[in-house]
N, C-alpha and C positions, 0 to 999 in steps of 0.2 A: 015802377020798380025802384026798390031802394037800393042804392049803392051800398055794397058791403065795405065795412071798414077794413083796413089792412090787418088789424089784429084778429078779426073774425076769420079772414081768409087763412091766416096762419093756423088758427085752431082747426079749421076744417081739414087742412092738409095733414096735420098731425093725426087727426082722427082717422082719416082715410088710410094712412100708413099703418096705424095700429090695427085697423080692421084687416088689412091685407096680411100682416104678419100673423094675426090670429088665425086667419083662414089657412095659411100655409102650415102653421103648427098643428092644426086639427087634421089636416090631410096627412101629415107625416105620422101623427100619432095613430090615426086610423089604419094606415098601412102596416104599422108595426104591430098593432093589435090583431089585425087580420093574419099576419104571419104567425103569431103565437097561438092563435085559436085554431088553426088548422090541425088535421089528424097527424099524429106522430108517424113519421115515415121510417121504415126499417132501413138502416144504412146498408148500402151495398158493400159486401166483403170481396175484396179482390185478392184472389190467390195468385201469388207471384211464384212461379216455378223457378227455383234457384238454378242459375246456370252452373252446370258442373264445372269443377275446376279443369282447366285445360292442362292435361299432363304433357309436359314437353316431350317430344319424340327424342329418343336417345340419339345422341350424336354418334354416327358410325365411326368406329375406330379406323383410322387410315390403314389400308392394306399395305403392309411393307413390301417394298419393291424386292423382287427376288435377287438374292446375292449372286452375282455372276463370278464364279470362280475361274480365274484365269490360270490355266496350266502353264507354268513357266517353260519356256523353250529349253530343252536340254542343252547344257553347255557342251559345245563340241569338244570332244577329247582330241588332243593332238595326236597325230599319227605317231606310233612308237618308232623311235629311232632304231633302224635295223642294227642289230649287234654284229660287229665284225666277226667273222669265223674265228674260233679260238686258234691262237698261235700254237703250232706244234713245235715243241722244243726238242733239243737233242736227247738222245737215249742215255739213260743212266747206265753206268757200267754194271751196277748190281742187277739190272733188269735184262742184261744180255748174257746169252749162253753160247759159247763156242765149243764145238766138239769136232774131233778129227774123224773123218769118214773112212770106213774100212772098204778096201777094194780087194776082193779075193782073199779076205781074211787078214789082209795086211794094211797097216796104216800108211806106211811109206813105201813108195816105189823107187827102187834104186836104179841109177844109170851110171854112165862113166863120169865119175867125179861129182855126181850130184844126187840129191834126194828130193822127191816130190810127194806132196800130199794135198788132199782137198779138205777144206774146213767148212763147217756150216755154222752160220750166225743166226740166232733166234731171239726174237723179242718175247720175253716171258711175262711182260706186264700186261695190264688191261687197257692201256692207252697207247695210241700211236706215238711214234717218235721218229726222229731223223738221225741218220748217220752220214758221214762222209763216205763217198764211194771208194776212196783209197785210204789205207792205213799204213803205218810204219811197222813192218814185221821185225820181230826179235827172236833169235834162237837162244833159249834159256837153259842153263845147266840145272841139274837137280837141286843145287843149293841157291838157285835164283840168280846166279851170276850170268851176265850177258856173254854168250859165246860169239854171236854174230849180230851186228846191228844193221838193219836195212836203211835205205835213204828215206828222208822225211817226204811225205807225200805231196806237200805243197797244196795248192788250191785244187779242189775236185768237186764235182757235182754232189749235191745232197740227195739222199735217198730216204723215202719214208718207209718205216717199218710198222705195219699194222700189228695189233696184238696177235701173238703166236705166228707171225709171218717169219719167213727165213730168207737168208741170202747165202750165196756160195762164193768161195774164192779159193784159188790154188796158190800154194807156197812152194818155192824151190830154193834149196840151199846147195852151196858148192864150195869146194876148195878151202876147207878149214885146216889151217896150218898153225903150228906152235900153240896148240890148244892146251889148256890146263887139264888136269884129270877130269874125266867125264863122270858125272854122278847121275844116277837114275832117280826119277824119270826126267828125261829131256822134254822140254815143252816149247811151244811157240806162243809168244805174246804179240798183241796188236795194240799199238798206240793209235787211238782213234781221235781225230780232232774234235774238240767239243765234248768228248766223253771220257777220255783217259785210257789207261792201260787195262786191257781185258785179256786174260790168259786162258788159252784153250786147255781143256782137260786132256791129259795124256791118254794114249790108247790103253796103257796099263801102268801100274806102279813101277815096273822094271823096264819101261820103254826107253831104249837108247836110239830109237830111230830119229832120222832127221840130221844126224851128225855125218857130214860128207867126208870123203877122203881128201888128203892133201895132195894136190897135183903139182906143187912147186917145192920151194925150199921150206922144209918143215921147221927151220929155225927162225923164219920170219913170219910174224903173226899176219894172218890173212884169213879171208872168209867172205862169202857173199850170200845174201839172202834177198829174195825179191818175191813179189806177189802180184796176182791179177786184181782187178777191181772187184768189189763186192757186186753181185748181180743176182737177181732172182733165179 
């Protein structure tokens, strides 16, 4: 057996590689041709059902909380201050009517040295008023001159006169001396504290009653008049 030279061995190795590469190329080419020569296959069609769009659910509106109406507590009203009872003032002279009362058809009752009569006082107004229970009596001449003046009453209880209410009092005169000429009608006046002078109506326009006789020296002025308290 002949030994191969190195150059020959190198050539043999290259030839073997070339044969191997050629075989591989042929195999690849054959596979490719086999794929191309096969029957044409119908491609599969895939139907993709579109997913419907997701409609977002409506966001529910928040339910408003019910409004709670608070009824305010009523403001307590202060208790009304009680009004004091109206003050009843004194009677006005224009609202008082004084008349002389007839007894047996006569206004004056005569006695020894004196004359006596009864008088009625009436409140003619629509309101109550008060009078002093005592007045100062005056015997007046027809010309309004004072014939006899009584004593001032001083302090005395007050009396209430309701509308149309009446009070009574008696007057007595005595011992009128040195009197001026008497003029009719003779009247009696009453000075009432807090009210003033109220003159009683005469029994008649020619009345001279109430003028007493002089029981002493007729040259010395004298005379007396007094009265009881007013009373119902």
